[in-house]
N, C-alpha and C positions, 0 to 999 in steps of 0.2 A: 444721879448715879450714872456713871458711864460703864460700858462693858469693854473698854479698851478698843472700841470701834469709833471712827470719827463721829462727832456729836450729831450732825444732821442725820446720819444713817441710823444712829441709835434711836433718835426720836421717830424716824420713819418706821423702823422695825417695831418699836413699842406701839405706835399708832396702828400699824397693820395687825399686830398680834391682838390688840384690844378689839379691832374691828372684826376679827375672825373668831374671837373667843366666845362670843355670845353674850347674853344679857348679864350673866353672873359677874363678868369683869367690868361691866359698864356701870358707873355710879353717877357721873355728871359730865357736863361738857359735851363735845361733839359726838361722843360715843354713847350718850344716854338714849334711852328709849328702847322699845321692843324691836326685835329683829325679825324680819319675815323669812330670812334664809340663814340657815346655820350649816356651814360646811362640816363635813366629817372630820374627826381628828386626823385622819390620813391626809385629807386635802389641806387642812390647816398646817400640818407639818411640812407638806410640800411647798406651800406658799411661803411660810416663814423661813424654811430652809433655803429657798431661792433668794430671799432678801439677804440672808446671812452670806450666801455664796457670792452675791454681788459685792457686798462689803468686803469679803475676804479677797476677792479679785483686785479691788482697788487698793486695799492695804498691802497686799503682797507686792504690788507694783510700785506704789508711791512710798511705802515705808517698810521694805522687806526686813529691816533689822528690828522692827517692833514685834518681837516674838510674843510678848504678853497679849497684844491684840489678836495676833494670829492664833495663839493657843486658846484664847477665850472664844473666838469665832468657831474654831474646830469643836470646842466643847458644846457650844450652842447647837451646832449641826448634829452632833452625836445625841444630844438631849432631844432635839426635835425629831430625829429619826426614831429613837427608842420610844418616845411617847406617842408618836403617830403611827408606829408599826410600819415604817418604810425603811428602805436601805439607803445608804449614802449614794449609791449609784442611781437610785430612783430620783433622789433630790437633784443630783447633777443633771440627769436627763431632763427633768422638769425645768430646771434653770436654763439649760441650753435651748430648749424649745420655746420658753416664754420670754427670754430676754429681748428678742427681736420685737415682740409685741409691745413690751414695756417701753422700749426705746421709741418705737413708732408713735405710741400714744403720747409720750412725753414731748417729743419733737413737734408733733402736730398740735398739741396743746399750747406749747410755747410760741408757735408761729401763727396761731389763730389771729385772723384780722390783718395780717401783714401779707403783702404781695411778694412771695418768694417763688422763684421758678421751681417746678416740680422736680427737675433734674437735680437742683441744688439740695432740696429736701431729701431726695433719695440717696444722694451721695453722702449727706450728713448721717443719715440713719445707718448706711452700710459701714461707714468708718467707725461710728460709735459701737455698733454691733460687733465688728471685728475686734475692737479693743476689749470688750467685755467677754468675748469668747476666748480670746488669746491675748491677754495683756502682756505686751512686751514692748521694747523700744521701737520696733518697726511700726506697730499699730499705733503707738503713741505719737510717733513722728508724723504719721499720716493724718491723725487728728489735728496736730499742731499746724501742719502745712495747710490743711483745709481752713482752719480758723484764720490764719494769716491771709490766705487768698480772699476769703469772704470779706474780711475787714478792709483789705486794699480796694476791692471792688466797690464796697459801700462808700468808702472815702472818696474814690474817684467820681462816683455818681453824685455824691453830695456836692463836690466841687463844680461839676458840670452844671448842676441845677442852680447853684449860686451864680455862676458865670452867666447863665441864660437869664436868670431873674434880674441881674444887674444891667443886662444889655438891652 
């Protein structure tokens, strides 16, 4: 079942909800077993709302004509807010404060074991963060320019290493 949100995000949000919902929602698989920590309904609503906000930011930029997905995301936000006793503004504030940490954790996890200059990682995190806080053509172009630059640098380094190995 999809919620009108891109499929990987739907799976991520369902997994996050199940991980936050406590033992009653866990039946089998990776979410089975007792939980030592149970967040409050308020904290669960904030965390789930932040995931939905992330998905909405992506959908609004990548597919702004998909009003079905946007309306479903808005409905999910409203539902999370009412069930958790939080306001939409609180979810938005939580999202804005937490997106940088999520991006840093993801980038650091994906780059683990690779030698990447710290300045490059910092630049990557800043550009992704800027896009998620303000998704528009300018922040998207900055991400795209970074991707192209890093790929060109990687290709050049690969060619130099091939040349040196052959010589």
